[in-house]
Backbone bond lengths (Angstrom), bond angles and torsions (degrees), N, CA, C in turn:
res aa  C-N    CA-C-N  psi(-1)  N-CA   C-N-CA  omega(-1)  CA-C   N-CA-C  phi
1 M - - - 1.444 - - 1.523 109.49 -
2 D 1.293 116.81 131.47 1.457 123.36 178.64 1.525 108.79 -77.69
3 S 1.329 116.30 125.11 1.466 119.96 -176.91 1.524 112.64 -68.29
4 T 1.318 117.87 -13.47 1.463 119.88 179.93 1.526 112.40 -88.37
5 E 1.339 117.16 -2.76 1.466 119.97 -178.87 1.516 112.64 -61.48
6 N 1.327 117.45 -30.03 1.457 121.62 -177.50 1.525 112.65 -94.36
7 M 1.305 116.88 5.28 1.462 121.11 -178.08 1.522 110.12 -103.61
8 T 1.326 115.41 146.05 1.455 118.72 170.28 1.519 107.62 -74.33
9 L 1.302 116.79 166.17 1.458 120.25 177.98 1.527 110.66 -60.91
10 D 1.339 116.75 -42.25 1.471 120.02 177.90 1.523 111.53 -60.80
11 E 1.330 116.93 -40.30 1.464 120.52 178.51 1.520 111.01 -66.88
12 E 1.327 116.20 -39.21 1.461 120.22 179.42 1.534 110.81 -63.60
13 F 1.339 116.25 -44.40 1.467 119.53 177.36 1.523 111.55 -65.81
14 A 1.330 117.63 -40.94 1.469 120.76 178.92 1.532 110.53 -61.46
15 A 1.326 117.42 -40.72 1.459 121.33 178.23 1.528 110.52 -65.41
16 A 1.321 116.98 -43.27 1.469 120.75 179.54 1.526 110.94 -63.01
17 V 1.315 116.74 -43.36 1.469 120.61 178.49 1.527 110.00 -62.86
18 A 1.312 117.26 -41.26 1.466 120.36 178.72 1.527 111.16 -61.48
19 I 1.324 116.62 -40.88 1.466 120.40 178.18 1.520 110.65 -63.36
20 V 1.327 117.21 -45.07 1.469 121.38 178.86 1.523 110.10 -61.37
21 R 1.317 116.37 -43.31 1.470 120.32 179.84 1.524 111.42 -61.51
22 V 1.315 117.44 -38.74 1.464 120.51 177.98 1.523 109.59 -61.70
23 G 1.319 116.97 -44.83 1.463 120.36 178.37 1.519 112.26 -62.32
24 L 1.315 116.82 -43.49 1.464 120.34 178.78 1.529 110.97 -66.59
25 D 1.323 117.15 -37.50 1.468 120.43 175.93 1.518 110.58 -60.95
26 R 1.337 117.37 -40.40 1.466 121.08 178.55 1.523 111.12 -63.64
27 I 1.327 116.69 -41.73 1.468 120.13 177.79 1.526 109.55 -61.83
28 R 1.326 116.11 -48.45 1.470 120.16 -179.70 1.520 111.33 -60.80
29 D 1.331 116.46 -46.54 1.461 120.16 -177.47 1.523 112.07 -64.11
30 A 1.323 116.95 -41.47 1.465 120.60 179.19 1.523 111.11 -65.02
31 A 1.311 116.42 -34.10 1.468 120.06 -178.53 1.524 112.20 -75.92
32 T 1.308 116.84 -35.32 1.465 119.14 -167.52 1.521 114.67 -105.70
33 R 1.316 118.56 7.54 1.464 118.99 179.30 1.521 113.01 -78.35
34 T 1.326 115.01 -4.01 1.462 120.99 179.04 1.517 109.27 -143.46
35 S 1.325 116.07 161.51 1.463 118.84 175.23 1.527 111.34 -89.50
36 D 1.326 117.21 -1.29 1.455 122.02 175.97 1.533 109.00 -61.88
37 L 1.315 116.68 137.74 1.460 120.85 -177.71 1.527 113.90 -75.79
38 A 1.312 117.95 -26.00 1.470 120.53 -175.81 1.532 112.55 -57.81
39 P 1.332 119.66 -46.72 1.467 118.27 178.15 1.530 112.93 -65.30
40 H 1.323 116.37 -32.07 1.465 119.44 176.89 1.533 110.18 -64.11
41 A 1.332 115.56 -45.51 1.468 120.00 178.70 1.529 110.42 -64.70
42 A 1.323 116.85 -40.23 1.465 119.93 178.77 1.526 110.91 -62.64
43 A 1.308 117.11 -38.60 1.464 120.77 178.31 1.522 110.59 -65.64
44 L 1.316 116.32 -42.15 1.468 119.35 177.49 1.519 110.37 -61.91
45 R 1.355 116.58 -39.99 1.467 119.74 178.25 1.534 111.24 -68.44
46 A 1.318 117.73 -29.42 1.460 120.05 175.88 1.534 110.58 -66.63
47 L 1.321 115.25 -29.79 1.457 119.70 176.50 1.522 110.80 -77.85
48 H 1.343 115.89 -43.74 1.471 120.56 179.71 1.521 108.82 -159.62
49 D 1.318 116.21 127.38 1.465 121.22 178.15 1.521 108.03 -128.48
50 H 1.333 116.21 113.45 1.467 119.99 -176.88 1.523 112.00 -60.33
51 R 1.337 117.03 -20.89 1.467 119.87 179.37 1.523 111.61 -72.21
52 D 1.312 116.60 -23.67 1.467 121.41 177.92 1.528 107.98 -148.94
53 P 1.339 116.71 74.17 1.461 120.60 -172.25 1.525 114.87 -66.89
54 D 1.331 117.77 -9.84 1.463 119.85 177.94 1.523 112.39 -85.70
55 K 1.327 116.55 -2.30 1.458 121.29 176.31 1.519 108.47 -107.82
56 G 1.272 116.63 167.61 1.450 121.48 174.39 1.515 113.17 97.87
57 V 1.297 113.31 170.20 1.460 121.62 -175.33 1.528 112.00 -63.37
58 L 1.323 117.39 -44.82 1.466 119.19 -178.08 1.522 111.51 -65.79
59 A 1.316 117.90 -36.15 1.464 120.76 176.99 1.526 110.34 -64.92
60 A 1.334 116.66 -39.88 1.464 120.03 178.33 1.523 110.38 -64.81
61 L 1.331 116.34 -42.59 1.465 120.40 177.75 1.527 110.48 -63.10
62 A 1.318 116.81 -45.27 1.466 120.65 178.95 1.523 111.07 -61.57
63 D 1.328 117.12 -37.78 1.460 121.02 178.65 1.525 111.20 -63.85
64 V 1.321 116.79 -43.72 1.472 120.54 178.37 1.524 110.05 -62.38
65 L 1.326 116.53 -46.41 1.463 119.85 179.67 1.521 111.43 -62.00
66 G 1.318 117.51 -41.30 1.460 121.03 179.04 1.514 112.19 -63.73
67 T 1.324 116.22 -41.74 1.459 120.19 178.62 1.522 111.20 -64.78
68 I 1.325 116.59 -42.71 1.470 120.48 177.10 1.521 110.26 -61.96
69 S 1.327 116.87 -42.59 1.459 121.14 -180.00 1.525 111.51 -59.39
70 V 1.322 116.66 -45.07 1.462 120.70 179.45 1.523 110.49 -66.86
71 S 1.315 116.57 -44.03 1.459 121.08 -177.53 1.526 112.39 -65.05
72 I 1.313 116.41 -37.61 1.468 120.37 -175.41 1.530 112.11 -71.85
73 T 1.322 117.31 -17.38 1.473 119.42 179.16 1.521 111.88 -65.89
74 D 1.326 117.13 -16.87 1.472 120.87 178.03 1.529 112.44 -73.40
75 I 1.307 117.24 -12.88 1.462 120.79 -178.52 1.514 108.97 -82.00
76 D 1.314 115.34 130.56 1.467 121.38 -176.78 1.535 109.52 -93.02
77 D 1.314 114.55 93.62 1.466 120.58 177.95 1.522 106.74 -154.88
78 E 1.307 116.49 145.12 1.470 120.84 -176.93 1.528 112.90 -66.31
79 R 1.325 118.15 -20.26 1.467 121.48 -178.28 1.526 112.90 -86.89
80 I 1.319 117.19 -10.61 1.463 120.69 -173.47 1.523 111.95 -62.23
81 D 1.324 118.50 -37.81 1.469 119.97 179.79 1.526 110.90 -58.22
82 R 1.310 117.33 -41.42 1.472 121.15 179.59 1.528 110.31 -70.16
83 V 1.327 116.65 -39.13 1.463 120.60 177.22 1.525 109.78 -61.20
84 V 1.328 116.48 -46.91 1.461 121.16 179.15 1.527 110.39 -60.40
85 E 1.309 116.95 -42.80 1.467 121.08 178.75 1.531 110.72 -59.13
86 L 1.318 116.70 -44.91 1.464 120.22 -179.61 1.526 112.05 -67.04
87 V 1.317 117.00 -41.17 1.464 120.32 178.65 1.531 109.94 -66.72
88 D 1.332 117.31 -39.66 1.468 120.74 176.05 1.529 111.28 -62.06
89 E 1.320 117.24 -40.24 1.468 120.64 176.68 1.521 110.96 -63.82
90 A 1.324 116.45 -41.60 1.464 120.35 177.92 1.526 110.49 -62.21
91 Q 1.331 116.20 -40.65 1.458 120.76 178.00 1.532 110.41 -60.88
92 A 1.313 116.24 -48.90 1.464 120.68 -178.83 1.525 110.81 -63.79
93 Y 1.308 117.04 -41.59 1.458 119.37 -178.97 1.521 111.07 -66.82
94 A 1.324 117.15 -39.70 1.464 120.02 -179.45 1.521 110.81 -59.92
95 Q 1.317 116.27 -48.96 1.460 118.50 -175.25 1.520 112.37 -86.12
96 D 1.321 117.10 -40.90 1.456 119.09 -175.12 1.531 112.17 -89.53
97 G 1.316 117.24 -55.27 1.464 120.17 -177.46 1.515 112.29 -63.01
98 T 1.308 116.51 -54.25 1.461 120.24 179.50 1.521 110.05 -68.43
99 G 1.322 116.49 -42.16 1.464 120.45 178.95 1.515 112.73 -60.12
100 D 1.325 117.20 -41.64 1.474 120.36 178.22 1.522 111.26 -61.77
101 R 1.310 116.76 -40.04 1.466 119.68 179.66 1.526 111.36 -67.27
102 I 1.332 116.64 -38.81 1.460 119.68 175.91 1.522 110.04 -65.15
103 D 1.333 117.68 -41.37 1.465 121.01 177.35 1.522 110.93 -58.38
104 R 1.331 116.50 -44.59 1.474 119.83 179.83 1.522 111.10 -64.73
105 A 1.326 116.96 -39.65 1.466 120.20 177.29 1.527 110.37 -63.10
106 L 1.327 117.16 -41.92 1.461 120.02 178.61 1.522 112.06 -65.77
107 E 1.315 117.16 -36.27 1.471 120.48 175.60 1.517 110.55 -61.01
108 L 1.322 117.48 -42.01 1.451 121.54 178.66 1.529 112.13 -68.44
109 L 1.316 116.65 -32.67 1.455 120.86 179.25 1.528 112.58 -76.56
110 A 1.323 118.25 -26.94 1.465 122.66 -172.88 1.525 113.52 -49.12
111 P 1.337 119.34 -49.40 1.465 117.98 -179.44 1.525 113.26 -65.83
112 L 1.299 116.95 -24.31 1.468 120.61 179.63 1.520 112.54 -79.45
113 L 1.335 116.13 -14.97 1.458 120.85 -177.62 1.525 112.51 -90.72
114 D 1.318 116.99 -12.26 1.480 120.26 -177.67 1.511 112.17 -74.84
C-alpha cells in the first residue's frame, strides 16, 4: 500500500518539501558547525560537484525540473511552449548557472584546504 494514498496532493507536496528541507538543514549544519573550511567545501560539493555533476542536490533539482518539463508538453494549451521554455531555463540555471558558481567558489577554496 502506498502511504501517499491517504494524502491530498497539497499534503504530499508539503511532506516532500519538509523532507528536502531536513536534508538541506543537515548539509548546512554539517558545514557550519566549525570554522574549518573542509566541511564548507564538502557541503558545496554535496550541492554540486563538477567531478560528478549527475550527483548532488542541484542535479536532483534539475532532474525534477526536466521531468516536469517533458511531462507538461502533453498538455494542449497555447501557453505550454512558454511554460516549458521557462522550466527548461530554470533547469539549466539550477545545474549550470548555480553549479558553475559553486565550482568557481571551490576552485578559490582549494588552495586554502591544503
